[in-house]
TORLUM-774317 format. One record per residue: residue in three letters; x, y, z of N, C-alpha, C in turn. Coordinates in steps of 0.05 Angstrom, whole numbers, padded with zeros to 5 digits, always signed. Layout:
alaXYZXYZXYZ...
END
This chain:
met-00843-00895+01588-00827-00885+01554-00822-00853+01565leu-00841-00842+01563-00840-00804+01579-00826-00806+01609thr-00819-00825+01612-00810-00826+01647-00782-00825+01653lys-00775-00851+01620-00751-00857+01618-00737-00825+01605leu-00755-00809+01585-00748-00786+01580-00727-00765+01602phe-00761-00771+01613-00756-00747+01642-00732-00746+01666his-00728-00772+01666-00700-00779+01677-00674-00779+01665asn-00679-00773+01644-00652-00765+01616-00644-00740+01623ala-00615-00748+01633-00590-00717+01636-00596-00708+01607arg-00592-00711+01590-00589-00687+01564-00612-00679+01563val-00644-00692+01559-00669-00682+01558-00675-00663+01574leu-00665-00665+01596-00680-00646+01626-00659-00629+01609ser-00633-00626+01611-00611-00611+01599-00630-00585+01569ala-00629-00605+01563-00644-00591+01532-00674-00572+01543leu-00687-00589+01564-00720-00575+01560-00705-00550+01575gln-00686-00555+01601-00681-00526+01609-00678-00496+01594gln-00656-00503+01579-00643-00480+01563-00666-00480+01545cys-00689-00486+01533-00715-00486+01522-00733-00468+01537ala-00732-00488+01560-00751-00469+01579-00738-00429+01574val-00708-00434+01583-00695-00399+01592-00697-00382+01560leu-00696-00402+01548-00698-00389+01512-00720-00374+01517ala-00741-00386+01524-00771-00383+01515-00779-00355+01533val-00763-00357+01557-00773-00339+01574-00754-00308+01566val-00742-00308+01554-00726-00285+01538-00726-00286+01521ala-00742-00288+01508-00756-00284+01484-00776-00272+01478val-00797-00279+01503-00824-00268+01502-00813-00241+01519ala-00796-00244+01542-00787-00217+01557-00772-00198+01531phe-00763-00196+01510-00750-00183+01478-00778-00178+01475tyr-00788-00193+01466-00820-00183+01439-00842-00159+01473val-00830-00168+01490-00855-00147+01510-00837-00117+01504leu-00800-00127+01512-00792-00097+01502-00807-00082+01485val-00795-00087+01462-00792-00082+01443-00827-00077+01431thr-00846-00085+01438-00877-00086+01433-00873-00054+01444asn-00874-00056+01487-00874-00038+01492-00864+00000+01478ala-00835-00015+01468-00829+00017+01465-00830+00021+01441ser-00848-00001+01416-00851+00017+01389-00881+00030+01399ala-00890+00019+01424-00924+00030+01420-00915+00064+01434asn-00902+00062+01463-00890+00087+01470-00883+00109+01446leu-00857+00094+01437-00855+00128+01404-00873+00129+01389asp-00886+00101+01382-00907+00116+01376-00931+00137+01375asn-00935+00125+01398-00955+00154+01425-00938+00183+01424leu-00917+00182+01414-00892+00203+01423-00891+00220+01398gly-00897+00203+01364-00892+00206+01350-00865+00216+01339ile-00849+00193+01356-00821+00189+01348-00826+00157+01329ala-00810+00164+01306-00807+00143+01280-00782+00129+01298ser-00792+00108+01283-00770+00064+01296-00761+00080+01279gly-00732+00061+01276-00717+00057+01244-00698+00070+01242phe-00676+00052+01232-00639+00069+01220-00635+00089+01198asp-00670+00086+01194-00663+00115+01166-00656+00139+01175phe-00649+00142+01194-00642+00163+01205-00607+00170+01200leu-00590+00150+01195-00572+00141+01183-00559+00151+01163gln-00585+00154+01145-00575+00170+01121-00578+00195+01118glu-00587+00215+01142-00592+00239+01141-00559+00263+01147arg-00570+00271+01147-00546+00300+01141-00537+00307+01173ala-00503+00305+01178-00499+00303+01210-00492+00325+01219gly-00477+00336+01216-00486+00372+01220-00467+00376+01241tyr-00452+00357+01240-00437+00371+01273-00408+00362+01258ala-00384+00373+01261-00353+00367+01261-00340+00346+01291ile-00318+00338+01268-00309+00318+01292-00274+00333+01279ser-00267+00335+01310-00240+00349+01296-00221+00322+01291phe-00210+00301+01305-00196+00282+01288-00221+00266+01278gln-00210+00252+01246-00219+00228+01233-00187+00224+01216leu-00197+00195+01214-00180+00176+01192-00186+00177+01169ile-00195+00186+01161-00222+00189+01127-00232+00217+01128asp-00240+00227+01100-00247+00248+01098-00281+00247+01109tyr-00282+00273+01141-00310+00269+01138-00317+00316+01140ser-00327+00310+01133-00345+00339+01133-00382+00341+01157pro-00381+00363+01160-00415+00360+01166-00442+00356+01151asp-00426+00362+01134-00439+00349+01104-00455+00325+01108asp-00438+00303+01110-00433+00273+01113-00459+00272+01132thr-00473+00246+01129-00496+00235+01140-00478+00218+01163tyr-00504+00219+01185-00492+00196+01205-00489+00180+01207leu-00490+00171+01183-00467+00130+01183-00442+00138+01179lys-00435+00167+01162-00411+00165+01156-00400+00171+01185ala-00415+00200+01201-00394+00206+01226-00394+00173+01246tyr-00412+00155+01247-00415+00129+01255-00396+00122+01249ala-00376+00114+01222-00348+00108+01213-00328+00118+01218val-00332+00143+01225-00307+00160+01238-00304+00148+01264gly-00319+00158+01284-00329+00152+01313-00319+00119+01315leu-00328+00112+01296-00304+00068+01301-00274+00075+01296leu-00269+00075+01280-00253+00084+01270-00229+00106+01288asn-00235+00123+01309-00210+00128+01328-00223+00103+01356thr-00248+00101+01346-00244+00085+01375-00221+00056+01377leu-00217+00044+01350-00205+00022+01338-00178+00034+01341leu-00172+00057+01333-00142+00067+01333-00133+00073+01364val-00150+00082+01369-00146+00092+01401-00141+00069+01420ser-00155+00042+01415-00154+00028+01427-00129+00011+01424ile-00136-00011+01393-00094-00021+01386-00075-00005+01393leu-00073+00020+01393-00042+00042+01400-00048+00034+01432ser-00069+00029+01456-00067+00028+01482-00060+00014+01482ile-00077-00020+01482-00058-00047+01473-00038-00053+01470ala-00022-00029+01442+00003-00041+01451+00026-00029+01467leu+00008-00008+01479+00029+00006+01497+00033+00000+01516ala+00009-00005+01524+00007-00026+01558+00015-00053+01560thr+00016-00069+01533+00031-00081+01536+00070-00085+01544ile+00076-00068+01530+00099-00066+01527+00112-00056+01551ile+00097-00027+01564+00098-00027+01594+00089-00050+01619gly+00066-00057+01619+00056-00069+01628+00084-00097+01640val+00088-00113+01618+00112-00140+01614+00134-00136+01620leu+00145-00097+01616+00169-00091+01627+00162-00096+01651leu+00149-00084+01661+00136-00071+01693+00143-00099+01708gly+00124-00120+01691+00117-00148+01705+00142-00167+01704val+00165-00166+01692+00185-00182+01689+00200-00159+01708cys+00213-00125+01724+00218-00116+01744+00221-00119+01759arg+00188-00126+01774+00182-00140+01791+00190-00166+01806val+00192-00184+01793+00210-00205+01799+00241-00207+01803ser+00248-00188+01781+00273-00184+01781+00297-00182+01814glu+00319-00200+01809+00333-00204+01835+00348-00179+01843asn+00349-00154+01830+00362-00125+01832+00344-00114+01856trp+00339-00102+01875+00334-00095+01895+00321-00068+01888leu+00331-00054+01883+00325-00021+01875+00302-00019+01843leu+00314-00048+01827+00292-00038+01805+00264-00053+01805gly+00259-00069+01834+00244-00096+01846+00229-00068+01855arg+00235-00051+01881+00224-00028+01896+00210-00008+01877leu+00223-00004+01851+00218+00023+01833+00195+00013+01817ser+00191-00017+01814+00165-00025+01796+00146-00025+01802his+00154-00035+01820+00129-00042+01854+00115-00018+01862phe+00126+00000+01870+00108+00023+01870+00109+00034+01848ala+00114+00037+01829+00096+00055+01797+00067+00028+01797val+00069+00012+01793+00046-00006+01794+00030+00001+01807glu+00033+00001+01839+00016+00007+01862+00008+00040+01860phe+00026+00065+01850+00014+00085+01842-00006+00082+01825leu-00007+00057+01801-00017+00073+01786-00040+00065+01787arg-00041+00040+01781-00080+00017+01800-00090+00033+01811asn-00072+00046+01830-00093+00053+01852-00099+00083+01847val-00107+00091+01820-00116+00116+01824-00125+00109+01792pro-00147+00133+01808-00180+00119+01787-00164+00139+01756leu-00176+00118+01735-00184+00120+01709-00180+00149+01698ile-00204+00159+01706-00222+00189+01699-00188+00211+01707val-00178+00210+01739-00167+00216+01742-00135+00217+01724his-00123+00195+01718-00099+00199+01698-00111+00212+01675leu-00138+00207+01661-00141+00218+01638-00143+00250+01638ile-00149+00261+01663-00147+00289+01669-00128+00305+01665trp-00107+00293+01682-00076+00289+01694-00063+00294+01661trp-00068+00270+01646-00053+00269+01622-00062+00288+01602tyr-00088+00306+01598-00096+00325+01593-00091+00355+01599gly-00090+00355+01620-00083+00383+01632-00048+00377+01614leu-00033+00363+01624-00001+00367+01622-00002+00365+01591met-00013+00355+01567-00032+00356+01541-00020+00394+01532leu-00046+00409+01552-00054+00440+01539-00029+00456+01554ala-00014+00444+01577+00016+00451+01589+00033+00457+01583leu+00028+00443+01551+00065+00446+01534+00062+00474+01519pro+00083+00474+01513+00081+00498+01489+00070+00506+01466asn+00053+00524+01471+00053+00549+01445+00060+00530+01410val+00051+00535+01392+00064+00529+01368+00082+00538+01357arg+00095+00557+01371+00108+00578+01356+00139+00565+01382gln+00141+00557+01396+00154+00542+01412+00156+00514+01431ala+00144+00511+01395+00130+00476+01394+00156+00450+01401ile+00161+00439+01413+00188+00426+01419+00185+00415+01391ser+00213+00410+01378+00214+00403+01352+00237+00372+01361leu+00223+00352+01339+00228+00328+01338+00251+00322+01315asn+00277+00328+01311+00294+00327+01293+00281+00341+01264asp+00263+00362+01271+00244+00371+01244+00224+00356+01229val+00219+00336+01237+00204+00318+01231+00174+00317+01251gly+00177+00325+01266+00154+00332+01288+00160+00349+01306phe+00135+00358+01318+00121+00380+01330+00103+00377+01351leu+00117+00378+01383+00099+00372+01402+00098+00399+01413ser+00077+00407+01416+00055+00441+01439+00033+00416+01436asn+00020+00445+01447-00010+00451+01464-00027+00437+01439arg-00023+00433+01416-00036+00436+01391-00041+00397+01383gly-00014+00391+01403-00019+00364+01391+00017+00357+01382leu+00018+00328+01385+00031+00318+01363+00027+00312+01334thr+00052+00344+01313+00043+00338+01292+00067+00325+01278leu+00066+00307+01257+00077+00288+01250+00088+00288+01215ala+00110+00284+01202+00107+00279+01183+00093+00255+01169trp+00077+00272+01149+00063+00245+01131+00071+00233+01101ala+00054+00219+01081+00057+00216+01059+00037+00236+01057ser+00055+00253+01033+00041+00267+01015+00010+00259+01001asp+00005+00216+00983-00002+00216+00987-00019+00196+01003gly-00036+00201+01022-00044+00180+01035-00045+00158+01031ser-00050+00153+01008-00066+00124+01013-00045+00105+01012leu-00017+00110+01004+00009+00101+01007+00014+00087+01036ile-00001+00102+01058-00001+00088+01078-00015+00070+01080gly-00048+00063+01063-00057+00043+01071-00045+00018+01051trp-00036+00025+01039-00023-00001+01025-00003-00012+01031gly+00014+00016+01045+00048+00004+01065+00044-00013+01091leu+00014-00010+01095+00003-00037+01126-00008-00057+01118val-00021-00068+01089-00030-00084+01078-00006-00096+01073cys+00018-00089+01056+00048-00105+01058+00057-00111+01076val+00066-00085+01095+00072-00098+01120+00048-00130+01141ile+00036-00129+01138+00016-00149+01149+00020-00173+01130gly+00021-00170+01110+00030-00186+01089+00051-00201+01094gly+00072-00186+01090+00104-00202+01096+00108-00214+01122ala+00084-00198+01139+00090-00218+01165+00077-00239+01165ile+00055-00244+01153+00039-00274+01148+00060-00286+01133ile+00068-00285+01119+00084-00293+01096+00115-00309+01117gly+00124-00286+01130+00147-00306+01146+00135-00326+01166tyr+00110-00317+01180+00113-00330+01200+00095-00365+01196ala+00094-00362+01164+00079-00384+01148+00101-00408+01150leu+00115-00401+01138+00149-00401+01120+00166-00403+01148met+00168-00405+01170+00166-00412+01192+00160-00436+01211ala+00130-00432+01201+00107-00452+01214+00112-00480+01203arg+00113-00473+01177+00117-00503+01167+00155-00511+01162his+00171-00490+01167+00210-00500+01188+00197-00514+01211arg+00182-00505+01226+00169-00515+01251+00172-00545+01260thr+00155-00552+01230+00147-00574+01224+00163-00599+01224arg+00186-00597+01216+00202-00619+01204+00225-00613+01220leu+00226-00597+01243+00245-00599+01263+00237-00626+01276pro+00253-00644+01293+00240-00659+01307+00252-00662+01334trp+00256-00636+01353+00240-00623+01378+00227-00600+01373lys+00207-00608+01375+00173-00580+01384+00192-00582+01401gly+00180-00553+01397+00175-00523+01409+00202-00514+01428phe+00229-00526+01408+00263-00515+01405+00266-00506+01393gly+00252-00503+01371+00265-00485+01336+00267-00452+01342pro+00272-00443+01321+00288-00416+01321+00271-00401+01336pro+00273-00380+01347+00245-00357+01354+00228-00351+01311met+00206-00341+01322+00196-00328+01291+00193-00303+01287trp+00194-00284+01311+00197-00261+01300+00215-00247+01290pro+00241-00258+01287+00270-00236+01262+00254-00255+01242val+00246-00270+01232+00234-00282+01204+00202-00263+01196met+00188-00252+01217+00163-00235+01215+00170-00217+01216leu+00189-00199+01219+00199-00178+01210+00224-00168+01199ala+00236-00191+01192+00243-00185+01152+00223-00190+01135gly+00200-00217+01138+00177-00208+01107+00168-00180+01114ala+00164-00161+01145+00144-00150+01149+00150-00131+01132ile+00199-00121+01131+00203-00102+01124+00210-00109+01084ala+00218-00134+01076+00220-00139+01056+00204-00135+01033val+00168-00142+01037+00152-00153+01027+00151-00117+01030pro+00139-00104+01038+00126-00077+01036+00151-00056+01012ala+00186-00055+01016+00199-00056+00996+00207-00061+00979leu+00207-00091+00962+00193-00103+00946+00174-00095+00926val+00150-00085+00947+00121-00081+00919+00140-00047+00911tyr+00141-00033+00942+00148-00007+00931+00168-00010+00903val+00193-00016+00906+00219-00012+00880+00204-00015+00847phe+00189-00056+00852+00172-00056+00829+00149-00043+00820ser+00144-00025+00843+00107-00020+00824+00116+00011+00815gly+00138+00017+00828+00151+00054+00808+00133+00068+00830ser+00123+00066+00858+00117+00091+00871+00127+00111+00890ser+00115+00127+00875+00136+00155+00885+00139+00166+00916trp+00148+00152+00935+00141+00167+00964+00154+00194+00962gln+00128+00208+00966+00144+00237+00977+00131+00249+01012trp+00143+00259+01025+00148+00264+01047+00135+00292+01059asp+00101+00300+01073+00096+00324+01081+00098+00333+01105ile+00118+00345+01100+00134+00362+01127+00120+00378+01140pro+00104+00382+01157+00093+00401+01173+00109+00416+01176val+00088+00445+01175+00112+00476+01180+00088+00489+01194ser+00105+00512+01213+00078+00527+01228+00063+00544+01215ser+00048+00547+01217+00026+00570+01194+00004+00579+01226gly+00009+00599+01231-00011+00622+01239-00022+00610+01278phe-00037+00600+01277-00034+00581+01308-00043+00561+01302gly-00019+00551+01284-00018+00507+01279-00002+00498+01260phe-00005+00478+01260+00018+00481+01231+00000+00467+01205lys+00007+00463+01188+00007+00470+01156+00017+00435+01146gly+00015+00420+01136+00034+00399+01130+00019+00369+01163gly+00038+00351+01142+00035+00325+01161+00009+00320+01176ile+00004+00310+01189-00020+00297+01211-00013+00304+01242thr-00036+00313+01244-00042+00321+01272-00047+00310+01290leu-00029+00289+01319-00046+00268+01331-00048+00301+01357thr-00085+00288+01362-00107+00315+01372-00085+00309+01399pro-00096+00330+01428-00080+00334+01453-00111+00304+01468glu-00129+00314+01456-00152+00288+01467-00133+00265+01462leu-00139+00267+01447-00130+00232+01425-00096+00227+01445leu-00081+00236+01444-00055+00224+01461-00057+00227+01503ala-00082+00247+01501-00089+00239+01526-00096+00217+01542leu-00119+00208+01524-00133+00176+01525-00116+00159+01522trp-00097+00165+01501-00086+00139+01490-00054+00136+01516leu-00045+00154+01539-00034+00149+01547-00052+00147+01581ala-00061+00152+01580-00082+00148+01602-00092+00118+01608leu-00092+00106+01584-00111+00076+01585-00084+00059+01583ser-00056+00064+01571-00036+00054+01575-00029+00052+01591phe-00025+00067+01606-00001+00065+01638-00032+00056+01660tyr-00056+00068+01655-00067+00047+01672-00066+00018+01668ser-00073+00015+01635-00078-00012+01638-00050-00037+01644ala-00032-00013+01644+00004-00031+01637-00001-00036+01669ser-00017-00028+01687-00004-00039+01720-00022-00060+01720tyr-00047-00065+01717-00053-00095+01711-00046-00120+01697ile-00039-00102+01667-00024-00128+01664+00008-00132+01676ala+00024-00120+01688+00044-00121+01705+00046-00138+01713glu+00019-00131+01736+00011-00146+01761+00001-00184+01747ile-00012-00183+01723-00011-00207+01703+00014-00223+01704val+00025-00207+01690+00067-00223+01682+00069-00224+01713arg+00070-00214+01729+00088-00221+01763+00080-00251+01768gly+00043-00250+01780+00038-00284+01783+00046-00294+01767ser+00047-00300+01730+00042-00321+01722+00079-00329+01721ile+00094-00306+01712+00127-00314+01728+00116-00315+01742gln+00120-00314+01772+00109-00343+01796+00113-00363+01800ser+00089-00361+01784+00066-00391+01780+00089-00411+01769val+00113-00407+01769+00133-00426+01741+00143-00442+01767ser+00149-00466+01770+00170-00478+01797+00191-00469+01797arg+00188-00461+01824+00218-00453+01832+00251-00464+01810gly+00242-00492+01811+00257-00519+01802+00268-00517+01775gln+00256-00492+01765+00256-00485+01734+00288-00457+01735tyr+00281-00451+01759+00288-00418+01764+00330-00443+01758glu+00324-00467+01785+00345-00477+01807+00365-00498+01777ala+00350-00509+01757+00355-00519+01736+00373-00507+01718ala+00367-00472+01709+00383-00465+01700+00409-00458+01705ser+00401-00443+01734+00430-00438+01743+00450-00453+01741ala+00434-00484+01754+00448-00505+01750+00475-00502+01729leu+00456-00494+01710+00462-00505+01675+00480-00483+01665gly+00475-00461+01674+00500-00437+01680+00497-00421+01664phe+00456-00413+01666+00449-00389+01654+00454-00377+01662ser+00445-00356+01644+00447-00321+01676+00412-00310+01674glu+00416-00294+01702+00382-00287+01695+00374-00279+01675met+00378-00264+01654+00359-00262+01637+00357-00271+01617pro+00372-00287+01611+00374-00316+01590+00344-00331+01598thr+00347-00334+01626+00335-00356+01640+00305-00347+01640met+00311-00324+01638+00275-00305+01636+00263-00308+01610leu+00278-00306+01597+00271-00298+01568+00269-00319+01551arg+00285-00337+01561+00282-00373+01540+00270-00385+01552leu+00269-00393+01581+00260-00412+01602+00228-00410+01612ile+00231-00384+01629+00212-00382+01648+00185-00362+01636val+00192-00344+01612+00163-00322+01611+00156-00342+01593pro+00168-00365+01573+00147-00376+01551+00129-00401+01572gln+00130-00408+01581+00119-00430+01611+00097-00401+01623ala+00102-00383+01625+00086-00360+01639+00066-00348+01628ile+00069-00352+01590+00050-00340+01568+00028-00356+01573tyr+00023-00377+01572-00002-00396+01578-00027-00382+01592pro-00017-00385+01621-00043-00375+01644-00038-00339+01642met-00016-00328+01634-00029-00307+01626-00048-00294+01609val-00050-00312+01574-00069-00294+01557-00101-00295+01574pro-00112-00301+01579-00140-00303+01592-00150-00270+01604gln-00118-00280+01626-00132-00249+01634-00121-00223+01626val-00098-00235+01603-00097-00197+01588-00115-00205+01577thr-00128-00224+01563-00153-00216+01543-00183-00198+01556ser-00177-00204+01585-00190-00179+01596-00187-00147+01600thr-00170-00148+01609-00155-00126+01610-00165-00111+01583tyr-00151-00131+01558-00146-00120+01538-00186-00100+01525leu-00187-00127+01533-00227-00117+01537-00240-00083+01546asn-00223-00092+01566-00227-00071+01586-00214-00036+01583ile-00194-00045+01559-00186-00020+01542-00201-00021+01520ile-00211-00032+01508-00232-00023+01490-00257-00004+01493lys-00274-00016+01518-00290-00004+01534-00283+00017+01549asn-00267+00021+01556-00259+00043+01573-00250+00071+01552ser-00249+00056+01527-00242+00087+01508-00255+00096+01520ser-00291+00095+01518-00307+00114+01515-00310+00133+01541leu-00286+00138+01555-00285+00163+01569-00269+00178+01550gly-00263+00174+01518-00247+00201+01519-00279+00222+01510val-00303+00220+01512-00325+00241+01519-00301+00254+01537val-00306+00250+01561-00292+00272+01588-00274+00294+01570val-00253+00283+01551-00242+00307+01545-00239+00312+01518gly-00268+00300+01510-00270+00321+01487-00263+00297+01459tyr-00256+00275+01456-00245+00259+01443-00275+00246+01427met-00274+00253+01402-00299+00231+01398-00294+00206+01382glu-00302+00193+01397-00298+00171+01389-00324+00160+01383leu-00336+00123+01379-00358+00118+01381-00377+00124+01407val-00375+00129+01424-00394+00134+01443-00400+00158+01447ser-00384+00176+01447-00379+00215+01445-00399+00214+01411ala-00382+00205+01383-00405+00218+01360-00428+00207+01364thr-00426+00177+01362-00461+00160+01358-00485+00152+01388gly-00471+00156+01394-00478+00150+01429-00484+00180+01435gly-00469+00195+01432-00482+00228+01448-00489+00255+01428thr-00480+00248+01414-00486+00278+01390-00511+00273+01375thr-00500+00249+01362-00524+00240+01344-00550+00232+01357leu-00542+00225+01374-00573+00213+01386-00588+00243+01405asn-00565+00258+01406-00576+00292+01421-00607+00301+01400gln-00595+00305+01371-00597+00307+01347-00619+00308+01336thr-00614+00276+01343-00639+00251+01325-00661+00248+01342gly-00660+00253+01374-00674+00233+01396-00673+00208+01384gln-00669+00188+01372-00662+00164+01370-00652+00155+01384ala-00651+00153+01401-00643+00134+01425-00641+00114+01434ile-00663+00094+01432-00663+00065+01429-00647+00060+01401glu-00637+00071+01375-00624+00061+01361-00601+00059+01363cys-00586+00087+01377-00563+00101+01370-00547+00082+01407ile-00572+00082+01415-00562+00062+01449-00545+00028+01430ala-00571+00019+01410-00568-00001+01415-00540-00014+01385leu-00546+00004+01368-00516+00012+01350-00485+00005+01365val-00489+00023+01382-00464+00028+01402-00462+00005+01416met-00476-00013+01420-00479-00026+01439-00471-00053+01436ala-00476-00051+01407-00472-00082+01392-00453-00083+01374thr-00436-00048+01369-00408-00051+01356-00379-00059+01382tyr-00398-00048+01404-00379-00051+01422-00380-00080+01435cys-00397-00095+01425-00406-00126+01434-00396-00133+01411ala-00395-00132+01386-00379-00150+01364-00347-00148+01368ile-00331-00119+01370-00305-00122+01371-00289-00135+01391ser-00306-00138+01417-00305-00144+01431-00302-00184+01436leu-00314-00186+01418-00324-00210+01413-00299-00227+01383val-00294-00210+01365-00268-00205+01357-00236-00213+01365thr-00243-00195+01391-00209-00192+01407-00208-00218+01425ser-00242-00231+01435-00235-00253+01450-00231-00269+01436leu-00241-00278+01399-00226-00300+01387-00212-00301+01390leu-00195-00281+01371-00165-00284+01363-00147-00291+01386met-00149-00277+01422-00142-00285+01443-00142-00312+01446asn-00164-00332+01443-00172-00350+01441-00151-00373+01425ile-00156-00366+01401-00145-00368+01383-00105-00368+01386tyr-00107-00355+01387-00072-00345+01400-00064-00367+01429asn-00084-00370+01448-00074-00385+01480-00078-00416+01467tyr-00106-00418+01443-00105-00451+01440-00074-00456+01427arg-00070-00430+01406-00030-00448+01397-00008-00450+01417ile-00013-00427+01437+00004-00436+01461+00000-00464+01482ser-00026-00480+01481-00035-00494+01498-00016-00517+01479leu-00016-00521+01450-00005-00539+01437+00026-00542+01451arg+00036-00515+01442+00056-00510+01444+00064-00518+01463thr+00053-00514+01489+00059-00517+01511+00067-00554+01530his+00040-00562+01509+00046-00585+01516+00053-00612+01495ser+00078-00609+01477+00076-00614+01458+00104-00627+01462
END
């Protein structure tokens, strides 16, 4: 009986996994016990109680109200939001630039193809930290506040950053984003329902116009029927800065642009390779039917190339999230700079701070991978339907 069990592939696989799990558990126990004993010998208290203590340091850019009198936990929340902000902005801009460069790389226009090739090779062969320092130097070289570049009098670009008009009631922005996302989801659901009734799968109308209409219509209807009063807080020059509006600091702008352009070069190569993986016969068939280059690319080639793109683009997105920690180089207070830097130095809770930072990055990366895998699954269904 035992001999048969040990010759069973499933039993052997389960035993091997249990053995590996046991080794990992023992190693983790030894490390935790050793670290706890060393901390006790040094008189350092372990645990996360320090998060409720007063932080005592300022953060130059924050999306929520924060002061040095707040706790380390709130400083962690501010750093987390700053990380999410620059990551989302960089992912969006890098995707737009990368797709454009990638499509230009395979263009039949010789000049356009050569210029995009040069841009991609230059951007991806310069280290990211050099990109960051160059953009930060460029931000600091902008005119001062009194000579700021005016953007139609609703925004000003200076060496203090980009100052934009903002809602006088900041809560309207949050509710507005909720309505925009809700409207886009409603539009997507309506189009998905409509597509299931079509006889030809994969040839239905595009979803983005309806999603865009929902993202505009729902906030507009909520604004009209709720009786809300929207007022703009226009920035005005005051002393060495601006009063009113919202200011994107030079550190945030530098990190955003550096991450975007550097990552866009990798996305461009992914797009180029995925487009070139589509059979040449698809181009010839479209040409035989009288389609020009642009409709062929947008309606035939790119939809087939998206499926092999997604796993590689996901890796680039994860790199953007992790590379946002380079904000410490230019003084942008994100998660690593706040909790993994200042908080760690002031409290001495190195293990707890680093563990918190690692767990947070792991959670963000897992959520990002999950969303992209869901999208990849939907694309695979549409591709093979």
